[in-house]
N, C-alpha and C positions, 0 to 999 in steps of 0.2 A: 932172661933171667932176670929176675930179679935181685936183692939182694935182703938180706936179714937188716939191717936198720931198716929199708923201707916196708918191709915187714913187719915189725915192732912198732912203729909208728902208724901203722890202718889196723895192726890192733892197738893202739894204747885210743884212738881215737875213734877208737869205736869201744870199745869197755868203758869211756868216759860218757860222753855220751848219751850212750843205754842208764844212765845212774842220773840226769842233767835232777831230774822228776823230783830222785829222792831226797828224804827230809829226813836227817838227825833228830830224834826226840819227841815230841809230841806237836799234833800238827794246830794247836788252836794258836803257838805264841806263848802258851806259857809257859812254869819252867812248872819241871817235873818232879810230883809228892808238894811243892809247892802248898796247894790246898786241895784243904781233908773233906772227904768224904764222908755223911754218916747214911748205910742204909738199914733204914728203914724197915719192920717186914710188912714184908704182901701181905695184902690180904685178899683170900678163895675167896669169888663168889660161885664158886663152880664149882661141882660133884663130888671134886679127884681129891682123896683125902692127899695132904701133904702136901699138899703142891705148893701154895704159900713157903713150908719152910724151906724147901728141896732149893726154890729161885733163890728163896731171900739169900743163900748158904751161896749158892755159887756167885750170885752176881756178890759179895763180902771178897770169894773165892779169889776171882776176877780181879777185883778192882788193887787186891796184893798182887799179888802174877801183873799183872798191867800197868802197875807208879807210874799211872798216870797222874793218877789221886793218890794223900794220904788217906788211909779206910779211919775215921774215927773211929778206934773200940768201947773207947772211957769214953765220958763228954759226949761236947757235941761237935760237930766240922762243921768245914764255911759254906758246906754243899748237903743239903741234906736232899736225899733220894728215898720217895717212896712212891706205890702201887696197887692196881685192883689189877686179877688175871680176871677176866671176862668172861672167856673164854677155853673150855676145853672140846678139843674132838680127833675124830678118829679118821681117817678112808679108809676103804680097801686098795690098794697096791696092786696088786699079784694074786690072783687065784689060782686056785690047784687046777690038775688036767683033767682029773675026771668028773669036776665040780665045776661048772662054771659061776660060780652062785654065792662060792663058800671063798671067802677071805682067807689066803694063809701067810700075805703083810701089809700093812694097815701104817697109814705115814700116819703118825699122829701130831698136831700143835696148839698150838696156843696161843693167845692172841690177852696183849699185858699193857693197862695202860698207866707209863710213868708221869714223874712228875716229879724232874730237879728242879731247885726251890734256894739262892741264894740265905743263907740265914735273918746278914746283916743287916740288908736289903726288903727281904722278904720278896724280893724280885722273882720266876718266873723263869730260871733259865730254860730250860727245856717240859714243853708237854707231849705226847704223841703214844700212838698202839702201834708195838714193835711187836714182832711175831716169830714166835717158835717153832722149830717141826725138826723132830728126828725118824724115822720106819722102826714098829718091831717086823718080830716077827713072830706070829698064833703057830706058834708047833704044839700048843694042846691047851692049853692056861693066857686067853688070854691076858684074865689082870696080872697075870706070876708077872709076864711079858711087859704089861707097861709101867708094873712097880719097878722092874730091873732098865726100864730103859727111860724111866724119871730121872734118873745123875744126868743125863748125855740132852737129851728136855734139856734141864734146868737150863746145864752151860752153852750149851743153841741161841738161846732167849741172851743169856747173861753173856757171850760175849756180841750181840748186837745191842746191845745196852750200853756198855763200855763201851766204846764204839764210837755210840752215836754221841758219846761224853766226849770222849778223847778227841774227836775231830774239834769236839766245838764246831759243826752245823746248825747252831739255833742263833 
C-alpha cells in the first residue's frame, strides 16, 4: 500500500513537469505594454462592403485585450500596422439533403497582407499574408448571413495577426 506522501510527490512531479514549457507573459522577450502599436485603417480591395472597417476595429479591440502592445489611439505608436484585404471568398461546406447542389452552410475566408513597421527605424518587422475564416449558415439570405458573420470573421483574423506580433516569430 502506498503512502499519501508518495502519492502527493508523484502528483506534484507530474503537475510541475507539465508546466515546464509554459512562459508567463509575452514570449518575444518584451515587457507587456512597453511598446505601442498604431493600427492604420485597412485597405479593402474586395467587393465585400465594410470589411476593412470590421477588420481594423477587431484588430484594435484585440490589441486592447491582449495587452502585449499598448494601443496608440492618439499620436504615433512605436509600431505601425497596416494591411490590404486582398481576397474574400466563400465555399459551400454543407448541402441540402433534398438537393446536393444547393449549399446550406458556407465557409467564408479572407486573406490580408499585413505590414508591421518600426516607426523609429522604418524597418519592416513583419510582412505576411494572414488568413481568417468562419462558417455561415445561409438559412435564407446569404448576404445577411455574411453580414452577421463579419465580426466573427474579423475577430478570427485579428486574433491571428495579434498572435503573430505577440509571439515575435519575425
